[in-house]
PDB file with SEQRES, HELIX, SHEET and CRYST1 records, atoms N, CA, C and O in Angstrom:
SEQRES   1 A   23  MET ILE LEU ASN ILE VAL GLY PHE PHE LEU ILE SER LEU          
SEQRES   2 A   23  ASP HIS TYR SER GLN ILE ASN VAL SER SER                      
HELIX    1 AA1 ILE A    2  SER A   22  1                                  21    
CRYST1    1.000    1.000    1.000  90.00  90.00  90.00 P 1           1          
ATOM      1  N   MET A   1       0.881  -1.215   0.037  1.00  0.00           N  
ATOM      2  CA  MET A   1       0.030   0.020  -0.076  1.00  0.00           C  
ATOM      3  C   MET A   1       0.890   1.232  -0.068  1.00  0.00           C  
ATOM      4  O   MET A   1       0.727   2.152  -0.869  1.00  0.00           O  
ATOM      5  N   ILE A   2       1.852   1.217   0.894  1.00  0.00           N  
ATOM      6  CA  ILE A   2       2.770   2.469   0.974  1.00  0.00           C  
ATOM      7  C   ILE A   2       3.474   2.685  -0.347  1.00  0.00           C  
ATOM      8  O   ILE A   2       3.646   3.804  -0.832  1.00  0.00           O  
ATOM      9  N   LEU A   3       3.887   1.507  -0.926  1.00  0.00           N  
ATOM     10  CA  LEU A   3       4.643   1.510  -2.225  1.00  0.00           C  
ATOM     11  C   LEU A   3       3.756   2.300  -3.254  1.00  0.00           C  
ATOM     12  O   LEU A   3       4.233   3.173  -3.979  1.00  0.00           O  
ATOM     13  N   ASN A   4       2.522   1.957  -3.267  1.00  0.00           N  
ATOM     14  CA  ASN A   4       1.590   2.664  -4.288  1.00  0.00           C  
ATOM     15  C   ASN A   4       1.594   4.176  -4.080  1.00  0.00           C  
ATOM     16  O   ASN A   4       1.640   4.967  -5.023  1.00  0.00           O  
ATOM     17  N   ILE A   5       1.543   4.544  -2.769  1.00  0.00           N  
ATOM     18  CA  ILE A   5       1.531   6.000  -2.520  1.00  0.00           C  
ATOM     19  C   ILE A   5       2.865   6.689  -2.926  1.00  0.00           C  
ATOM     20  O   ILE A   5       2.882   7.817  -3.419  1.00  0.00           O  
ATOM     21  N   VAL A   6       3.964   5.962  -2.696  1.00  0.00           N  
ATOM     22  CA  VAL A   6       5.293   6.409  -3.009  1.00  0.00           C  
ATOM     23  C   VAL A   6       5.338   6.618  -4.545  1.00  0.00           C  
ATOM     24  O   VAL A   6       5.730   7.674  -5.040  1.00  0.00           O  
ATOM     25  N   GLY A   7       4.907   5.533  -5.287  1.00  0.00           N  
ATOM     26  CA  GLY A   7       4.925   5.569  -6.780  1.00  0.00           C  
ATOM     27  C   GLY A   7       4.172   6.756  -7.271  1.00  0.00           C  
ATOM     28  O   GLY A   7       4.636   7.499  -8.136  1.00  0.00           O  
ATOM     29  N   PHE A   8       2.948   6.941  -6.686  1.00  0.00           N  
ATOM     30  CA  PHE A   8       2.065   8.090  -7.183  1.00  0.00           C  
ATOM     31  C   PHE A   8       2.800   9.373  -6.921  1.00  0.00           C  
ATOM     32  O   PHE A   8       2.825  10.256  -7.779  1.00  0.00           O  
ATOM     33  N   PHE A   9       3.416   9.503  -5.729  1.00  0.00           N  
ATOM     34  CA  PHE A   9       4.060  10.672  -5.357  1.00  0.00           C  
ATOM     35  C   PHE A   9       5.248  10.987  -6.337  1.00  0.00           C  
ATOM     36  O   PHE A   9       5.429  12.124  -6.771  1.00  0.00           O  
ATOM     37  N   LEU A  10       5.977  10.013  -6.633  1.00  0.00           N  
ATOM     38  CA  LEU A  10       7.099  10.045  -7.570  1.00  0.00           C  
ATOM     39  C   LEU A  10       6.620  10.593  -8.958  1.00  0.00           C  
ATOM     40  O   LEU A  10       7.212  11.477  -9.579  1.00  0.00           O  
ATOM     41  N   ILE A  11       5.479   9.963  -9.369  1.00  0.00           N  
ATOM     42  CA  ILE A  11       4.982  10.381 -10.709  1.00  0.00           C  
ATOM     43  C   ILE A  11       4.558  11.858 -10.608  1.00  0.00           C  
ATOM     44  O   ILE A  11       4.907  12.655 -11.478  1.00  0.00           O  
ATOM     45  N   SER A  12       3.837  12.215  -9.597  1.00  0.00           N  
ATOM     46  CA  SER A  12       3.345  13.620  -9.408  1.00  0.00           C  
ATOM     47  C   SER A  12       4.567  14.647  -9.406  1.00  0.00           C  
ATOM     48  O   SER A  12       4.534  15.732  -9.986  1.00  0.00           O  
ATOM     49  N   LEU A  13       5.626  14.169  -8.689  1.00  0.00           N  
ATOM     50  CA  LEU A  13       6.803  15.048  -8.561  1.00  0.00           C  
ATOM     51  C   LEU A  13       7.447  15.222  -9.989  1.00  0.00           C  
ATOM     52  O   LEU A  13       7.810  16.313 -10.429  1.00  0.00           O  
ATOM     53  N   ASP A  14       7.546  14.050 -10.649  1.00  0.00           N  
ATOM     54  CA  ASP A  14       8.179  14.104 -11.976  1.00  0.00           C  
ATOM     55  C   ASP A  14       7.353  15.010 -12.995  1.00  0.00           C  
ATOM     56  O   ASP A  14       7.891  15.748 -13.822  1.00  0.00           O  
ATOM     57  N   HIS A  15       6.040  14.867 -12.838  1.00  0.00           N  
ATOM     58  CA  HIS A  15       5.255  15.750 -13.716  1.00  0.00           C  
ATOM     59  C   HIS A  15       5.369  17.231 -13.343  1.00  0.00           C  
ATOM     60  O   HIS A  15       5.387  18.092 -14.223  1.00  0.00           O  
ATOM     61  N   TYR A  16       5.442  17.517 -12.102  1.00  0.00           N  
ATOM     62  CA  TYR A  16       5.632  18.821 -11.614  1.00  0.00           C  
ATOM     63  C   TYR A  16       6.937  19.406 -12.116  1.00  0.00           C  
ATOM     64  O   TYR A  16       6.984  20.538 -12.597  1.00  0.00           O  
ATOM     65  N   SER A  17       8.013  18.606 -11.998  1.00  0.00           N  
ATOM     66  CA  SER A  17       9.304  18.990 -12.484  1.00  0.00           C  
ATOM     67  C   SER A  17       9.315  19.280 -13.943  1.00  0.00           C  
ATOM     68  O   SER A  17       9.936  20.233 -14.414  1.00  0.00           O  
ATOM     69  N   GLN A  18       8.598  18.417 -14.670  1.00  0.00           N  
ATOM     70  CA  GLN A  18       8.520  18.618 -16.129  1.00  0.00           C  
ATOM     71  C   GLN A  18       7.891  20.003 -16.487  1.00  0.00           C  
ATOM     72  O   GLN A  18       8.351  20.750 -17.350  1.00  0.00           O  
ATOM     73  N   ILE A  19       6.785  20.261 -15.724  1.00  0.00           N  
ATOM     74  CA  ILE A  19       6.122  21.554 -15.989  1.00  0.00           C  
ATOM     75  C   ILE A  19       7.008  22.696 -15.566  1.00  0.00           C  
ATOM     76  O   ILE A  19       7.033  23.715 -16.255  1.00  0.00           O  
ATOM     77  N   ASN A  20       7.748  22.586 -14.458  1.00  0.00           N  
ATOM     78  CA  ASN A  20       8.656  23.647 -14.092  1.00  0.00           C  
ATOM     79  C   ASN A  20       9.675  23.807 -15.144  1.00  0.00           C  
ATOM     80  O   ASN A  20       9.925  24.945 -15.541  1.00  0.00           O  
ATOM     81  N   VAL A  21      10.310  22.759 -15.653  1.00  0.00           N  
ATOM     82  CA  VAL A  21      11.322  22.950 -16.714  1.00  0.00           C  
ATOM     83  C   VAL A  21      10.723  23.580 -18.010  1.00  0.00           C  
ATOM     84  O   VAL A  21      11.357  24.371 -18.709  1.00  0.00           O  
ATOM     85  N   SER A  22       9.475  23.175 -18.269  1.00  0.00           N  
ATOM     86  CA  SER A  22       8.818  23.675 -19.497  1.00  0.00           C  
ATOM     87  C   SER A  22       8.638  25.233 -19.314  1.00  0.00           C  
ATOM     88  O   SER A  22       8.850  26.019 -20.237  1.00  0.00           O  
ATOM     89  N   SER A  23       8.254  25.600 -18.126  1.00  0.00           N  
ATOM     90  CA  SER A  23       8.022  27.055 -17.778  1.00  0.00           C  
ATOM     91  C   SER A  23       9.264  27.820 -17.915  1.00  0.00           C  
ATOM     92  O   SER A  23       9.275  29.028 -17.674  1.00  0.00           O  
TER      93      SER A  23                                                      
END                                                                             
């Protein structure tokens, strides 16, 4: 269960990072 949350968090962070770079 925890792993699922960590994975989701990692994906969210990666997406946020991508947006930051794009900006």
